[in-house]
N, C-alpha and C positions, 0 to 999 in steps of 0.2 A: 602262733606259738613259739614259746621262746627255743633260742637256738641252744643246743648242748654244746657245754664248753670242751675243748679237746682235751686230750689227755686222760690220765690215769685219775681215778677218784682214791687218792691216797692221803693220809692225815698223819701228822705229826712234826716234831721238831728237829732240826739237824744244826748242829754246833759246828761253825765253819771256823777255822783258824785263818781270817783274811791275811792276803798277802799284800804287799804295796802295790801301788800302779794301776788300781781297778778300784771303780766306784762300788758303792754297797748294790746297788741297781744291777750292775754287771754282774756280781756275784750272785745274786737271788735269780737271776736270768738262766745262768749256768746250772744252778741247781735244780731249777723247775725243769729245763732241758734233761738234765742227768736222772731225773725222776720220771720225767714224762707225766710232770703233775698236773693237773688242770688249774690250781691254783696256787700262789706262794706270796709271802710277804715277809718282812723281818722287823725286828724290833730293835731300834736304835741306829742311826746312820752313823757310818764311820766314814772319816776324810779318805779320799783316795790313796794317800801316802801312809795314813795309820794302818796297823795291823792288829791281829787279836779276834775277840770275840765277835763273830756276826752271827746270831741267833735267827735260823730262817725256818719260818713256819709254812707248813704245807696243808692245803685242805682247811679242816675243821680248827686245826691248831691256830690259823688265823685270828680265831675269835678270841683266844687268850693273847694276843701281842701286846695289850694295853696293861696287863699285868706285868711283862716284863720290861716295859718299857717304863713303867712307874717306879721300878724295883731299882735298888742300889747299884752302882757299877764302879769297878776299880779300873784306875789307869796308872800306867807306869810312863813316864816320858822325859825326855831331856830337854832342858832349858839352855840355850846359848845367851852368855851374858855379852854385852857390849855393842849390840845391834838390834835395831828395829825393824821389821819388815813391812810393807803394806797388807801382807797376808797374814802376819804374827806366825809365820812357819816360814821353814827353808826355801819355800818355793817362791816365795816374792822377792820382791825388790828393797834392798836396803835403803831406808828413808831417815835413819837417825844412827851415830855411833858414838861410844864413850868410850874412854879408856879406864874408866873406873870399873874395879871387880868387889864383888863382895864376899866377905869371909864367912864360913860356915856359921858362925853365930850370928852374924847378921842376917843371914837366909833363915837360919830357923826362928829368929824373934820375929822377922816378917810375915812368916808363914802363918803366925796366930791370926793375923787379921783376915786370914781367906777361909776361915773355919766356922761352922755354923749358918745362919740364915745370912748370905751376904746378896749385894745387889751386882749385877754383873753385865756389862754393856757388850754384846756379841760383837765378833770382829767385823770391819768392812766387807770381808769376804765370807759371808755367811748366806745361809738359806732363809735368814728373816725377810718377812715380805715389808715392805716400804711403799706406801700408796699401790698396793698391789702387783708391785714388782719384786723379785727377788733381790736382795742387797747386792749379791756378788755380781749379778748383771749390770746393776748402776755402776759397781765399783770398776769391773771390766772397761765400761765406758767414761771412765775418769770422773765419774760424779764423786764428791765425798756427802754423806749423807748423815742425819742425825738418828741414830738408833736408842731407842729407850732402855734404859735398864730393866733388867728382870730378876727376880729373886732365884737363888739358888741353893738346895742345901749342900753344905760340904759336910760330911761325916769326919773326916780325918785329911789330913795334907802333911806330908812327911819327906824331910831330905833322906835319901837312903844312899847316897852316892856322891862323891865329888871326884871325877876323874881327873880334873884341871881346875885352873882358875877361871878359864871362860864357860865352864858349863858345870851343870848340876842335875842330878837323878831324882826326881820325885814320885811319889805315889800318893795318888788321891782317889777316896772315895765319895761319890757324891750322888746327888739325886739326877731326876731327868731333867733334860734342858740346858745341861753345862757344856761350855767350851773351855778345851784345855788350853787352846791357844790365847784365851783372852785371860787365862791365870798367869800365864808366862809373860804376856804383855804388860799386865797390871803388876806383876811381881817386879819386873824390870825397872817401871815407873816408880815402883815405891823404894826400890833399892837405889834408885838415881843412876841407873847403868844400862837401861834399855834390855830387851829381852825377846827372845823368840823360841817355838818349838822346833827342835830338829830331828826329834824321834817320838812317835806316841804308838803306844800298845796298849789296847784294852784287856785286861788281865781275867776279868769276869764279870757277868751282867746278870743280875739275881742268881738264879739255880745253875748258870751254864759259865764255864769255865774254860779258858783258852788250852788248858792243858789236858782238856777231853775233846778238842775241836778235830776235825777232818781237815785236812789241808785240800786246796783247789787239784792238786796234782791226783791226789787220791780220787777225789771224786770225779774227775775226768776218766782216770782208768778204769774205775767200777761202774761207770753211767750205765745205766738201764740192764742192771744185774740184780739178783736176790743178794748179792754181798753189800752193795749201796742200800738196800732196804733195811739191813742189819744195822747199820749206823743210825736208823732213826729212832729217837726217843718218842714216847706215846704223846700224846695231847696234853695228859695230867701232867707233864713236866712243866707246863706252863703256868700252872696253878698252885704250885707250892707255897707262895706267899700268902695263900688264903687258907682258912679252915676248910676241911673237908666233913661233910655230913653224907650219910647214907639214906637214901628215898626207900620208903615202904613200896611194895609192889603196886600199890593203888596209886600211890606218890609218885612213882616213875612213869605210869601211864598219864597221869595228869601233866607232868612237867613235859614230857616228849610231845603233848600238843600246847605248850606253852603256857598251861596254867599253874598256879600254886599248887605244890604237893606237899604232900607231909614227908617230913624226914626226922631223923634221929642221929644222934652224936654228941660232941662236945657242949658242954653250956655255953651258950652264945647270948649277948644282948640283942635286944631288937632292933632291927635295923643293920645289924653286922651284915659286911659283904662274906659271902662263903660259896662254895660249890658242891653239887650233890652227885654223888656216884650210884649205879646200880649194877651188882654184877662185876664190879672192877673197872665199868668204863663210866667216863664223865658224861653226865646226863645235860645239867645246866648250872650256869652260874648266876647269882642273885642276892637278894637280900632275906635275911632270916626274919621271921615274922611269928611269933607265937606257935612253934614247930611246923612251919611250913616254908618253904624255900619260894618265894616269890622272883621268877626267873628273869633275867635281863638278857641272856643271850642262851640259846639251846642247842645241842650238840647232834648233829644227825650222824652216829657213829653205829 
């Protein structure tokens, strides 16, 4: 017999405004403890020194994580010009320096080359796997490895502030898999002055905004109380990027059993991805095929 998971059977999304100095995993573990939840995960890792939106999924909401991971995200970050580090951020060792400093116009012109479908080489200190090992582990051992470039969609990249000649504040909207540290590194190289990230904040991720996030201090203060439960968003909050259809009564019964079920709703093309609800609760996510939803994931709510 399978062992029952410890903790409450609770489902939903919590938007955390992550502080500096903690890994994303540590934050998820704190949230899981605070809710006494039996299952938790997150959508999109943040570096320990980064702040902002960390969307934590509990219970059945973990089935919607891919839709948040795939959604666009916005970052605000500060680039320090004149120095390259081995980690591409302020935590690393300076490996090159320059007295050259770009003008505002030179920065704005260079940013055009980072918009659209670009090819990006992840930092040496990253979670990319090289022959089965994480790149950051190899880098810590002093190994310099070849990391293949990978595609990244950048919706926009703007200069928003120039506090001084040594630094610039940028805002980027991009798809999944992007490394802000690599943007700073490559921008510095393009401008001929080197560069690394000194501050990074994720402003929003899909439907979740940092302005709506709860702090770790609040989570700890409200742990294991109904007041903390009140901050939980519904499972459907992770599905806002997809169209919603409504299951008929018979369709709902079939979908609950993992079978294709009849749905009604907006006009969709054959094969479109969507999610079905019944009586206000999400039932399943899947593909639309001629009036039916063919489920890929079924929610047990």
